[in-house]
N, C-alpha and C positions, 0 to 999 in steps of 0.2 A: 683401493680399487677405484678406477675411474669408470663409474657405472654408465655415465653418458656415452663415453667412447666405446665401452664394451657393447652397449646396446646397438649403436649405429653400425659397428663393425660386424656384429652378429647378423644383422639383417642385410648388410651389404654382401656378406658371404652367401646369403640365401637368394641373391639376385636382385635385391631391392636397390633402387637409385637413392642415394643419400641426398636429401634436400635440406638446404640451410633453413634455419628458422626464419619464417616470414616476419615482417614488422609487427609491432604491437598495435599499430594503427592499420586495420585491415582495409582491403579494397572492397568494402561492403558497406553500403549506406545503412543497413539495418543493425549494424553492430558498432558500439562505441570503441571496444578494444577486441583484439584477438583473445578469445576466452577458452579455446580448446585447440587441440592439435589438428582437428579436421577442418578448421575454418578455411585455410588456404585452398582446400580441395572441394569446398562446398559446391561450386558450380559444376564440378565433374559428377559429384554424387547426385545432384538434382537433375542432371541431364541437359543443362544449358549448353555445355560444350562437350565435344567428343572426349573419350578417355585418352590419356597421354600415352606416349611410348618411351620407356617401358611402362606398363600399367600397374607396377608395384613400386611403392616408395616407402621411405622411412625418414623420420625427422625427430629432432628434439626441439619442440616449439616453445618459445617464451610466451607466457600468457598473463593477462591482467584480469582480475575479477574485482572491480572496485567502482562500478557504475552501471547504470541501465538495469536490465533484467538480472544480469549475473553480477551480484554485488555481495562480496563476502566481508566487506570492510568492518561491519559492526562486530563480527565474531573474532576478528584478528586480535591476538593477544590473550584471548580468554579461552581458547581451545588449543589442542595440541597440533591441529592439522590445517586450520584455515590460514590462507595467505592472500595478500593483494597481488603479489607477483609470484609465479611458480613456473616450473618447466615440465612439459608433458612429453614423454617419450611415446612414440607411436609408429605402427606399421600399417600400411594401407594397400588394399587390393581393389582395383577398379574392374571387377569382372574376371580377374585372372585366376585367383584361387578363393576357396571359401572355408567352410568350418573345419574340415579335416586338417588342412595345412595351418590355419590360424591357431587352432588349439595345440597342434603338435609343436609349432614354433614357440608358443607361449610357455608350454610346459618344459621344453628343452632349455629355454633361456633361464627360467626361474630355478630349475633344479640343477642344471649342469654348468651354467655360467655364474649365476648368483650363488649357487650351492646352498639354497635354502633347504632346510630339512623337510622331507616330504611329510613327516608325521605332524608338521605344523601347518600344512596347506589344506585349504578347503575350496570348494568350487560351488557356484550357484548357476542355475540355468532357468530359463523360462519354463513354467509348469507345463506348457504344451509343446516344448521343443524337444521331442523325443530323440531327434537326430543328434543334437548336441549332447544330450545325456548319454547316448550310446557311444559316441566318440570319446567322451571323457572317461568312460569306464575302461578304455584301453590304457589309460595313463594313471588313474587314481582309483582307489577303493571306492565303490559306489556308496559306502556309508558316509563318505566325505563329500558327496554331491547332494546339494539341496535344491529343491524346486520352489520358486517363488512366482508371484503373479506379475501383472503389468506394472504395478507401482515400483517394484524393485528391479525387474528384469525385462523391461521392454523400452526401447529407445526410439525417439522420433525427433526429426529436425524441427518440426513445427506441427501445426494443426493438419497440414497436408504435406505430401511429399514422401521421400524415401523414409522407411522405418523398418524395424525388425526386432527380434528378440536379442538379448545380450547375455553374456556369460561373464561372471566375475570370479577373480581369484582372491582368496582371503588368506591372511597370515595370522595365526593364533599367537598372540603376545604372552599368553600364559595366565592361568587362573590365579597363580601366586601374586600377580601384579594387578589383575582386574577381576573383581568378583562381585560386582553389583548385580542387582536384579535384571539389568539390561545387557549383561555380558554373556550373550548366547548368540549363536548364528541367526542373524535376522534381527537382533536387538539393536538398541541405540548406544550400547556401551562401546568401549575402545578395545576390548580384548581381541575381537576378530576384526582385523584391519584390512579393508579392501585395498589391494595394490594394483590390480590390472582389470580393465573392463574391455571385453571383446564384443563389439557390436556386429551383428550379422544382418546387414541391410538386404532384405530379400523381398520386401513388399513396397507397394506405392499406395498411399492412402489419399483418396480424393475428397472433395468438399463434403460429400455425403457420409464419409466415414468408411466407404467401401475399400477393401484392400485387395490388390491384385499382385501377382508375383512379378518381380522384376525379371527381364530377360537375361540380365547379367548381374546376379547378386554380388555384393561387394563387402569388403571388410574395413572396419574403422576401429582401431584399438587405441587405448590410452593408459599409460602407466606413469603415476606421479613420481618424479625423480626425488623430491624431498622425502616422501614416505619410504622409498626403497633405501635411500642413504641412511635414514634413521634406523631401519630394521637391520641393515648390514653392520651398523656401528653399535648395535645392541642397546639403543636408547629408546625411550617410550614417548618422546615428543620430538617433532621435527626440529624444535628450537634447541634441543640438546645435542643436535648433530653438528658436524664440522662445517655445515653450510651457514650456521647461525651463531654458534658459540664464540668464534673469533670476534664477531660484531658485538655480542653481549659483553665480552671481556673489555672491549674498547669503551663501551658505555660505562662499565664499572670504573675504568680509569678516569673518565670524565666526571662521574658523580662522586667518586671516592666512597662508594657504597658497594656492599657485597650483594650480588644477585642471588635471590632465593626463589625457587619455582613458585611456591604458593602465593607469594606477594609480588611476583615479578612481572605482572601483565604489562607494565609500562616499558620494561626492557624488551619484551617480545614485540610490542607494537613498534618501537623504534627500529629494532633490528629487521623487522619485516618491511617497514615502510621505506627505509633508506634504499633497499634493493629496488623497489618499484619506482621511486623517484629518480634514482640514478639511471635506470634503463630507459624510462620515458624521456628524460632530458637528452640522453645519448642518442635517442632515435628521433629527436626533433620536435617532441611535444614541449610546449613552454607554458609557464604559469599564465593563467588568464582568468577572466571573470565568467566565462561560460564554456560549455562543451568539454572537450578532453582536457584543456588547460585548467578548467575549474576543478575537475576530478583530481588532477595532479596537485593543485593547490590544497584541496581538502586532505589529501594523503599527507603532505608535508606538514600542514598545520596541526593535524591530529597528532603527529609524532612530536612536534614542538611542544604542544600542550602537555603531553606525557613527560617530556623532558622537564618542563616547568614544574610538574608535580614532584619530580626527583631533585628539584633544587637548581636546575640549570636555567639561569636567568639571562643568558646571552647566547648568540648563535653557536650551535654545536653540531647540527646535522651534517654540515659540510665537511667536518673533520672525520666523518665515518666513510666518506667516498673512497679514500685510499684503500681501506680494508675490503670494500666491495670489489674493487678492481683487482686486488690481490687474490681474492677467492675465485673470481669468475672471469678475470681478464684474459686468461690464457685461451679460453674457448671463445669468448666474445671480445675480439681484439679491439673493436671500436671503443670499448669502455676506456682503455688506457689512452687512446688517441684523443679523447675528449674530456679526460679527467679534470684538468685544470679549469676548463670552461664550466663544467658541471658544478664544480665547487664554488665558483664565482656566482653562478645563478642561484644556487641554494642559499648561499650566505646573504645575498641581497634580499631574497624572499623572506628569510628568517628575520633579518633586520626590520623589514616592513611590519612583520607580524609582532615582533617584540615591542615595537612602538605603541601598539594598541592592546596587547594581551592583558595588561594589568587593568586598564580602564574598562575593557570588556568584561573581565572577570568580576570587577566591582559591580557593574550593571547586572550581570548574571546573578550575583549573590543578593543584590537588593531585590530583584524580582523573585528570587527563590523564597524570600521571607513571606511573600504574598501567595505562594503556590502551595496548593494542597495535593492535587493529583496531576493537573495539566498545566504545563508551563506556557506562558503567553506566546502566541504566534507572532504578535507585533514586536515583542521584545526579541524573539529569536531572529526576526528579519532585521531588526536594528543591529543586532550583534553581527549579522552577516554583512549588511550594507555599510555600516559605519566602522565596525571594528574588525572586519575580516574573518569572523568566525563562521566557517561553513556550517550548514544545518547539522551535518553528521557529527561535528565536534560538539555542538550544543547538546544533541541527543546523547552523545557518548558521556558527557558530563552528568546529564540527568539520569542516565542508566545506572550510574554508580549509586544513585540515591533512590532507585526504583520509581522514577518519575518519567513522564512522557511529555512531549512537546505538541502543541497544536499545529500539526503539519498542514492541515487544511487551510488555516488562515495564512500560514507562511507561504504556501503555494499560491494563494490568491494575490498576496502582495508581490511575490516574485513575478507572476504573470503580468501584473500591471506594469512593473518596471520593464519587463522585456518588451511589452507592447509600446512603451515610450521610446525605447532605444533599439528597435529592430535593426539588425545588420544583414546586409545581403552579401553573398559571395558566390563565386562560380569556380568550380574545379577545372582541372585540365587533364588531358590524357584520356585513357581508355574508359569509355562509359560502359563498362562491362556489366553493370547491374541493371541496365535498361532491359525491360521485357521485349521480346521479339522473336523472330524466327531465325536466330543466328546459328543455332545448332544445325538446322537443316542446311543453311548456306555453307557452314564449315564442312559438314559431311559431304555435301554435293561437290563443292569447288575447292575446299581448302582455303588458305589465306590468299588474298589477291596480292599482286606485286606492285610495290611502289617504285616507279622509275624516274621520279622527279628530282633526284639529286643532280642529274646532268641534263634532263629533258624537260622543257617547259611546254612542249606539245607532244601529242601522240595520236596514233590511230589505234583505237581500242574497241573492245566489244563489251556491250552491256550484258553481264551475267545474270543479274537479278534486279528487280525493282521492288521497293517497299514503300508503304504509305507512311504518313507522318507518325503513326503509332508502331512502326517497324514490323508490320505484317506484310508478308509477300503478296504482291498483286500482279496482275497480268500486264498492265500498261499504265502510263501516265498520259493524261489528256492535256490539251492546251489550257494554260492558266492554273493547272494543278501543281501542288508541291509534294515532293516525295524524295526518297533516297535511292541512289543507284549504286550498284556494285560493278565496277569495271574489272576486266581481267588484268589489264596493266593500267595503272593510273599515275599521271604526273602530279596529281593534287596531294599536297602534304596534309595529313590529318593532325588536328590539334593534339599536341603532346609536348612534353618537356618545356611547357610554358609558351611555345610558339603557336600562334593562332593558326587555325585551319585555312587552307587556300580557298580563294574564290577564283572565278574565271568563267569559261564558256565551253559548252560542247555543241557540236553541230552534227545533225543528220542531214537535213535539208535546210533547216532554219537554225537560228541561234537560240540556245537554251541556257539560261543563267545558272551558274554554280554559285550558290549562296554561302556554302560552308562545307567543310570536310572534317569528319571526326572518325574516331576509332570505336569499334564495338567488338570486344573479344578479339582484338588484333585484326579485325576486318576494316579495311579502309573504305568508307562510304562517303559519297558526296551528296549534299542536299541540292536538289534541282527545282527550279521553277520552269515548267515546260512551256514552250511556245508551239509545240507540235506533238503528235502522238509518238511516244517512246515505248518500245517493247524490249523484252529480253531477246538477246542475240542480235539486236541492232548494232551495226557498225557506226561508230561516231568518231569525229575529230575533236580532240581536246586541246584547250589552250589555257594555261595558267595566267592569271591576272599579272600585269607588270608590277603590281604592288609587292609581289614576292621579293623583288630586289631590295626594297627598303626593309622588309621584314628580315631578310638575311643579314643586312648590315646591323640592325638593332640586336639580332641574336648573337652575332659574333662579338659585338661590343659588350654584351652581357658577360661573355666568357672572360674578356679582358678585365672587366670591372671586378669579377670574382677574384681573379688573380691579384689585382691591385689591392683589393680589400685585405686579402691574406698577407700581402707584403707589408702593408702599412699598419694594420691592426693586430695581426697575429694569425697563426694557423688554426686557432679555435673557430675562426669564421667558416661557416658552412652555409650553403644555400638552404633557405627555408621557404622558398616559393619564388615564382617569377612569372612575368607576363611579357611576351614579346609581340608587339603589334606594328602596324605600318608606320605610325607616327611617334612612337615612344617605347620605352622599356621600363619595366618595374622589377626591382630585384630585392627580395627579402633575405635577410641573413642574420645569423646568430651573433649577437654582441651585447654586452650587458649595459651599455650606456650610450648616450647621444654622442655623435661625432662632433669634434671641434671644427671650426672653420679652417684651421690649418690642416687637419686631417683630410677634410673634404678636398682642399686644394691639392694636397699631395696625391690623393687617389685620382683625381681628374687629370693631373699632370702625367701620372704614370700611364694611364690609358692612352692619352694623346701621344705620349712618347712612342708607345708600341704601334700606334697607327702611323705616325710619321716615319718610323723605321721601315715601313712597307715590308712586313714579314709575310712570307707565304704561309698559308694554312696547310696543314698536313692531315690527311684522313687515313687512318689505318684500321683494318678489320682484324680484330684480335680475339683470342680466347679471353673471357672475362677475368679469369685468375691472372693471366699474363698481363692484362691491361692494368690491373690494380698493382701488381708487382712493379710495373714500369713507372709507377708514380701518378697514373691517371686518377683524377678525382671522380669518385662515383657518389651519387646521391643516395643516402640511406632511405630504404623504403621504395625506391624506384624499381620497377620490374625490368630486368635485363635478360636478353636471350643469352645462350651460352657463348655466342659470338657477338661482339659489340663494335660500334664505331668509336674510335678515339680521335678527338680533334685536338690539334696542338698548334700554337703560334710560337715557333722557336722553342726556347726553354723557359718562356714566361708563363704560358698557360697550357695545361694538358688535362682534358676532361673527357669522360664518356658522354656522348651526345648523339642522338639520332636526328637532330634538326638540320636545317639547311644553312649554309654559311658562305661567306665571301672566300674567294681564292687567295686574296692578299689583303692584309690589314689596312692598306692604304685606301681600299674601296670604301671603308667606313667614313672617310673624310675627316671628321672631327667629332668631339664628344663633349657634352656639357651636362653637368649634374644640376637638375632644376630644384630638387627638394630632398631633404633627409628628415625622416620622422620615425616615431615609434609605432610598432604594430601591436605588440604585447610585451610582457616582461621578458627581456632577453632577446627580443627580435626587433631589428631595425629595418627600415625600408628606404631605398634610394630610387628616385624617379629621374630618368635621364633621356636625352635625345642625341641623335647623331645624324650625319649625312646632310641631306637637303633640309631636314627639320631644324638643324642648327642655323642654316642660312635664313630660314623663315623667322627664327627666334631673334637673330641679330638685326634683321630688317625691322622687326617690330620694336626692338629696343631703340633703334635709330629714330623711328617715328616718335616714340615716347620722349626721347631726349630733345628732339626738335620742338615738340609741344611745350616741354618744360622751359626751354630757352626762350620761346616766344612769350610765355607767361612771365618769366623773370626779366625779360628784355636784356639778355646777356648771352655771351658765348662761353662764359665760364660759370656753369651752374653751381659747382661746389662752393666757389667764393660767394656767390649770391646767396646760397643757402646759409653759409656761415654768417653773412651779414644779417639775414633775416632772423637767425637764432639770437644774435646779440640784441637786435631791436626788440624781439619778444621778451628777452630777459629784462631789458630796461623798462619795458612797459609793465611787466609783472611787478618789478620793484616799485614803480611809481604807484601802481594800483594798491600794492601792499601798504605803502606809506599813507596814501589817502584813506585807506580803510582804517588804519590805526588812528589817524587823526580824527576820523569821523566818530570813533568810539570814545574820544576824550571828552569828559564832562566839563562844561564851562559854567562857573558860578559868577554872579555879579555881586560885588561887595563895595558899596559906596562908590560906584562908578568904575571900579577896577575889575577886569576880567581875571578870575583865579582858576588855574588849572592844576590840579594835584591828581596824579595818576600813576599806575604801573605802566611801564612801557618797555617792550622787548627789542626795539630797534636801535638805531644810532641816535642816542639821547641828545648829543650836542647839535647835530644837524636838525633834529626835530625842534629843539628849543629856539634855534635861529628862525625856523619857519614860523613858529608861533609868534615870536616877537615882531616879525615882519607883518603878521596878520592883524595885530591889535595895536591901538594907540596907547592904552594903559593895560598892563598885564603883569601878573606874577605866575610863574609856572614852576612846579617841582615834578620832575619825572624820576622814577625809581624802578630798578629791576633787581632780581636775585638770580644769579647763575653761578654754577660750579662752587657752591658754598661761600659765595661772596656777594655782598650787596653794593650796588653802584647807584649814585644819585647825582643830580645836577639841578641847579636853580637858575632861572633867568628872570630878570626884572627890567621893566620898561615903564618909566613915568609913574612909579609907585613908591610909597614911603617905607620901603624895606630894602635892607642891604643883603644881597645874595650871599656874600661871604659869611655874615653873621648867622643866617638861617642854616646854611650848610654845616657850620661848626656845631650848632646845637643838636641838629638831627643826627649827625655822625657820632656824637658822644653817646646818644641813646643806642645806636647800632654797634657800639664797641669799636669805633674807629675815629677818624678825624677827617678834616677837609677845610677848604677855604678858597678864596679867589677874589675877584673884583666885586664892586657893588652891584654890577649888572649881570655878572655870570660867575658861578662858582661850582666846584665839583667836590665830592667826598664819597665816603662809603664806610662799610664795617663788615663784621663777621657774625654778629649775633642774629641769625636768621629768625630766631624766636621773637625778636623785638621789631620785626618788620612792620607789623600793624601799629605798634606803639609809635614808631617813627612817623608814620603817615598821620596818625591822630594828632601828634604834637605839632606837626607842620601846619595842619589845618587851623588849630587853635592859635598858634603863633601869628600866622598871617592875618587871621580875622581880628585879633587884638591890635595889631600894628596899624591896620587900615582904618579901623573904626576909631 
């Protein structure tokens, strides 16, 4: 039975709109990941925006609980139910229906669709929620309804905001399987398993704790898919279900060991974590040293370490991706589309960790010998900073030994590091989490209309004015700054990487438009007033001419994306972008740095498309039809049901709401300035086009002219080559002089004696020495490649060079000879090197004296 499909179809037949799972990275600055099914609807529940139409929805939401306040990572593998990644089935009503319908729907689905036996079902309600209690009595024997207090049956979004009692459905797994002291309704045992929670949002709690009734009470429900699958399959752990056992079987194949539940925590950790890693990578999160990327790294490395315990000493996690895609790819199609790239990224990250895991484990074990109760925070930080051990991994290793780590000291060192290397970033797109009076504006006016695709000027009416804190005000006075909402606006709001428009608005005087941004899909422009502006004022609007350059850079970004996919492969997807007046920046998924040849091919492809002068084509399409037509959509981007599709011939086709050129020739030309890494698996290209290319080439000409003036030439490359040769010769000369200065000269009876090790050109050096002294005997010797070479030079001294070389060579296990003034020889006995030198010193001294 496909429970996911059955659930969505059930509520679709009840009039609910089926909503696709929102991204794991939420459009919410307060959350690290989407951790519950209601997260995508949070702003509706809190009243920041009006309720949608239709006001009832259903979804199967992918969730992550592995960071921030909602972190189940420590428990994964050691319990039957905890996961880092899971799917939450839910149905939601925004003031349309309430307890009667929600309870009836839940009971019908559980008993008639899932066909769970009624004699195994129990229900809980809040102790003061008599209404829910009476409704449940219509469906289930009241002996099976339990009342609990706030701890178990009251739900709140936070300290303030919407809240209300909740009702939970439990499934009895049987006393024959679970019979501990905690296996009773309300106990901590596993016999009575919660499968569904129905939240009745009927109050609003203020800062003082006062609760008032909401005018339109709402429903938020959640049912864990993994739990229900396990129940339907008759198993008592989520890990024994068909969602996990195929993965555990794969791990068995890798380890050549049989999985047993009692000792199989490592198998469960790996099977859970590979799902989380696969989905996060598929949705554009990449391994990093901070933020979400760091959580992703923690999850993978925790799994790798558990594989290490099972004897897996080389990358293995990437081999499990195929099985994840096989199990879940039919519903989440993007998994199969990105499968190969995901495997590459995982393998690279595993290789990095395996390089340090053994050394890190040795450091851990050394410190462990000195640990009684608390493991050193300094060592834990060194394990993190030097060896790549996330704190959770160290804590997990200690947990197995019933020890703890000094997290206070670790956090102190971590904060010091963060303060040394703070990074700044700015997001783009809808700033929907900014506080302000947006709900009132949406209720009063609806969304205002953007007319700037074709019009750079307009006659518009000011609908509302907000101050810099986004509170509605009556007017803007001269020299004040605030935000205005126009009924029709030609100003493009920051989104899709394209910067917001600047420009001017006129009532009687010119007022400067500093920026334009989105707030809950409202297009608002930031104004510096030069006259009094009020709501209902009629104004003339004019977009800055800089829009033309922005359009060209934006269209060039689309051509760049297509060129990257053609040269590097279809695994390339956009991971961020910035389109401004004077440049563009494009981040994309790719596991390694680009070669100079690849960069040239990409640049040439973009310029080819520019020179072919292709008309751009804009189509308004249903989003599903757009995707089917081959248009590229960005994962996690919010799209309306109807979208704009931009294409340049058959080369580039993408969903995009930005402004663009009518013909690729308008871009002029395109130059890549820089290619660099952003994080593991993400690269960045910075580029320019149009008149910026002309500025760039003019500056290059100036630089080349300055270089020619300095080099006194019109052929700088030849001049540079000549300078390189001169530098090389000077270095050699300095090296020879340096070697000569190190040679020790002895005076014996008026003769200069030089006996030394020498690594350079011996013959040339001896000639230099003989030319430098009137009376000299010199022996230079070196050992290289298991061979000893020596030479002797004599000038006006009572020694024959050939005789000395023969004697020394014999000691070295070789032979030699030559003239009376110069001779060469050598040998193979490296252990006699010093003996040969000592003999030569004694021989020369005896002959001269």
